[in-house]
C-alpha positions as CSV (number, residue, x, y, z in Angstrom):
1,M,-206.3,-2.9,-111.5
2,R,-204.2,0.1,-110.4
3,L,-203.4,3.5,-111.7
4,D,-200.3,3.3,-113.9
5,H,-199.9,6.8,-115.1
6,I,-201.6,10.2,-115.6
7,A,-201.1,11.9,-119.0
8,Y,-201.1,15.6,-119.2
9,R,-201.2,17.7,-122.4
10,V,-199.8,21.2,-121.6
11,R,-198.5,24.4,-123.1
12,D,-194.9,23.9,-121.8
13,R,-193.8,20.4,-120.8
14,H,-190.5,21.5,-119.2
15,T,-192.3,24.0,-116.8
16,T,-194.9,21.3,-115.9
17,A,-192.2,18.7,-115.4
18,K,-190.3,21.1,-113.1
19,F,-193.4,21.4,-111.0
20,F,-193.7,17.6,-110.6
21,R,-190.0,17.3,-109.8
22,E,-190.0,20.1,-107.2
23,A,-193.4,19.6,-105.6
24,F,-193.6,15.8,-105.7
25,G,-190.1,14.5,-106.1
26,Y,-190.6,13.0,-109.6
27,K,-187.5,12.3,-111.8
28,V,-187.3,12.5,-115.6
29,Q,-187.3,8.9,-116.9
30,T,-187.1,9.7,-120.7
31,E,-187.8,12.4,-123.2
32,F,-188.7,11.9,-126.9
33,D,-190.4,13.5,-129.8
34,I,-193.3,12.2,-132.0
35,D,-193.2,13.4,-135.6
36,F,-196.5,13.6,-137.4
37,G,-195.1,15.1,-140.6
38,G,-195.5,18.5,-142.1
39,G,-193.7,20.2,-139.2
40,K,-196.3,18.9,-136.7
41,C,-194.9,17.1,-133.6
42,A,-195.4,16.3,-130.0
43,K,-192.6,16.5,-127.5
44,C,-192.9,14.1,-124.6
45,L,-191.5,13.7,-121.1
46,A,-192.0,10.6,-118.9
47,L,-191.5,11.1,-115.2
48,E,-191.1,8.4,-112.6
49,P,-192.2,8.7,-109.0
50,P,-189.6,8.9,-106.2
51,E,-190.7,5.5,-104.9
52,R,-190.0,3.7,-108.1
53,Q,-188.5,0.3,-107.5
54,N,-185.7,-1.0,-109.7
55,A,-187.5,-4.2,-110.6
56,P,-189.5,-4.9,-113.7
57,R,-193.1,-3.9,-113.1
58,H,-194.5,-7.5,-113.5
59,L,-192.3,-8.5,-110.5
60,I,-193.8,-5.8,-108.2
61,P,-196.4,-7.6,-106.1
62,W,-199.9,-6.2,-105.5
63,V,-199.5,-7.0,-101.8
64,A,-196.3,-6.3,-99.9
65,G,-194.3,-9.4,-98.8
66,E,-193.6,-8.0,-95.3
67,A,-196.1,-7.9,-92.5
68,I,-196.6,-4.9,-90.3
69,Y,-197.7,-4.9,-86.7
70,I,-200.5,-2.7,-85.5
71,P,-201.6,-2.1,-81.9
72,C,-204.8,-3.9,-80.8
73,P,-207.3,-2.5,-78.3
74,D,-206.2,-5.2,-75.8
75,G,-202.6,-3.9,-75.8
76,G,-201.3,-6.6,-78.0
77,M,-200.1,-6.4,-81.6
78,Q,-201.7,-7.7,-84.7
79,N,-199.7,-9.0,-87.7
80,V,-201.3,-7.8,-91.0
81,V,-200.0,-7.8,-94.6
82,Q,-199.8,-4.2,-95.9
83,D,-201.3,-3.5,-99.3
84,Y,-199.4,-0.8,-101.1
85,H,-199.5,1.2,-104.3
86,L,-196.7,3.0,-105.9
87,A,-197.4,6.5,-107.1
88,P,-198.2,6.6,-110.8
89,E,-195.8,7.6,-113.5
90,I,-196.5,11.0,-115.1
91,F,-196.5,11.6,-118.9
92,V,-196.3,15.2,-120.1
93,S,-196.5,16.3,-123.7
94,D,-196.8,19.6,-125.5
95,G,-197.1,20.1,-129.3
96,S,-196.5,22.5,-132.1
97,P,-199.4,24.6,-133.4
98,G,-201.7,22.5,-135.6
99,S,-200.5,19.2,-134.0
100,I,-202.7,16.7,-132.2
101,V,-201.4,17.9,-128.8
102,G,-201.1,21.5,-129.7
103,D,-204.7,21.6,-130.9
104,W,-206.0,19.8,-127.8
105,V,-204.3,22.3,-125.5
106,A,-205.5,25.3,-127.7
107,A,-209.1,24.0,-127.4
108,R,-208.7,24.3,-123.6
109,G,-207.7,28.0,-123.7
110,G,-204.0,27.2,-124.0
111,V,-203.8,25.6,-120.5
112,G,-204.3,22.0,-121.3
113,G,-204.9,19.5,-118.6
114,I,-205.2,15.8,-117.8
115,H,-205.7,14.0,-121.1
116,H,-206.2,10.5,-119.8
117,L,-205.9,8.1,-116.8
118,A,-204.1,4.8,-117.5
119,Y,-204.9,1.7,-115.5
120,Q,-202.7,-1.3,-115.4
121,V,-204.7,-4.5,-116.2
122,E,-203.9,-8.2,-116.4
123,D,-205.1,-8.5,-120.0
124,V,-205.9,-5.4,-122.2
125,A,-207.9,-7.4,-124.8
126,A,-210.1,-9.1,-122.1
127,T,-210.7,-5.8,-120.4
128,M,-211.7,-4.2,-123.8
129,K,-214.2,-7.1,-124.3
130,E,-215.6,-6.8,-120.8
131,W,-216.1,-3.0,-121.1
132,R,-217.7,-3.4,-124.6
133,D,-220.0,-6.1,-123.3
134,R,-221.1,-4.0,-120.4
135,G,-221.5,-0.9,-122.5
136,Y,-218.9,1.0,-120.4
137,A,-217.0,2.4,-123.3
138,E,-216.1,2.7,-126.9
139,F,-212.5,2.4,-127.9
140,T,-210.4,4.5,-130.3
141,S,-209.1,1.4,-132.1
142,E,-210.5,-2.1,-132.7
143,E,-207.4,-3.8,-131.3
144,P,-204.8,-2.9,-128.6
145,M,-201.5,-1.4,-129.7
146,R,-198.5,-3.6,-129.0
147,C,-194.8,-3.0,-128.5
148,P,-192.4,-5.6,-126.9
149,G,-193.5,-5.9,-123.3
150,L,-196.3,-3.3,-123.6
151,T,-199.9,-3.5,-124.7
152,Q,-202.2,-0.4,-124.6
153,V,-205.6,1.0,-125.8
154,F,-207.6,4.2,-125.2
155,T,-211.3,4.5,-124.7
156,K,-213.2,7.4,-126.2
157,P,-214.2,10.0,-123.6
158,S,-216.6,8.4,-121.1
159,S,-220.2,9.6,-121.3
160,L,-220.3,9.2,-117.5
161,T,-217.1,11.0,-116.5
162,G,-215.8,12.8,-119.6
163,V,-212.4,11.0,-119.0
164,I,-210.4,9.0,-121.6
165,Y,-209.2,5.8,-120.0
166,E,-206.2,3.8,-121.1
167,F,-205.7,0.2,-120.3
168,I,-202.1,-0.9,-120.2
169,E,-200.4,-4.3,-119.7
170,R,-196.7,-4.1,-119.2
171,Q,-193.7,-6.1,-118.2
172,E,-191.5,-3.1,-117.1
173,F,-191.5,0.6,-116.6
174,G,-191.5,3.1,-119.4
175,F,-193.2,4.0,-122.6
176,C,-193.0,2.9,-126.2
177,K,-192.6,5.7,-128.7
178,D,-194.4,3.8,-131.5
179,N,-197.4,3.1,-129.2
180,V,-197.5,6.7,-128.0
181,R,-197.7,7.9,-131.6
182,Q,-200.5,5.4,-132.5
183,L,-202.4,6.3,-129.3
184,M,-202.1,10.0,-130.1
185,L,-203.4,9.4,-133.6
186,S,-206.3,7.3,-132.3
187,T,-207.5,10.3,-130.3
188,Q,-207.0,13.0,-133.0
189,E,-210.7,13.6,-133.2
190,E,-211.3,13.6,-129.4
191,K,-211.3,17.2,-128.4
């Protein structure tokens, strides 16, 4: 399991994205709007880290294929396989007044913050079952949301940490607009 992305709900997505671009070297991956009807919408930006590899995510190994050599106390060198972890993607959204995102930000004094942490897992449905069986979490939907190459689900805010967790199973980088809409709707009551 590794951190896949961090989702922020903010007052101004462009100002927030500019911060991540300038301070951390992120790049805009995609931008899209989610329409909830009645003039209510969320505007979303997905940012990719500067280290992003141009391979589908399912081809990125958990352990690097190259060994590194580290000095030993006896003066020799030791060959070790280096574990690595790419920086997470960043998902930033803002919303019109009265929208799911707009209301969430307003409830936090207009500043917003981290909405959820998403962890990449091997099997979303199996992880849901494990967490339910262990009493770790309740989920905002009975079944995971699915798009081609992407499966996701949200927990309700954890009684231990206050954090909403997302489990995500993916074959490549990026986000699915339909899943994002369903996930936002599933957390509408979570303020």
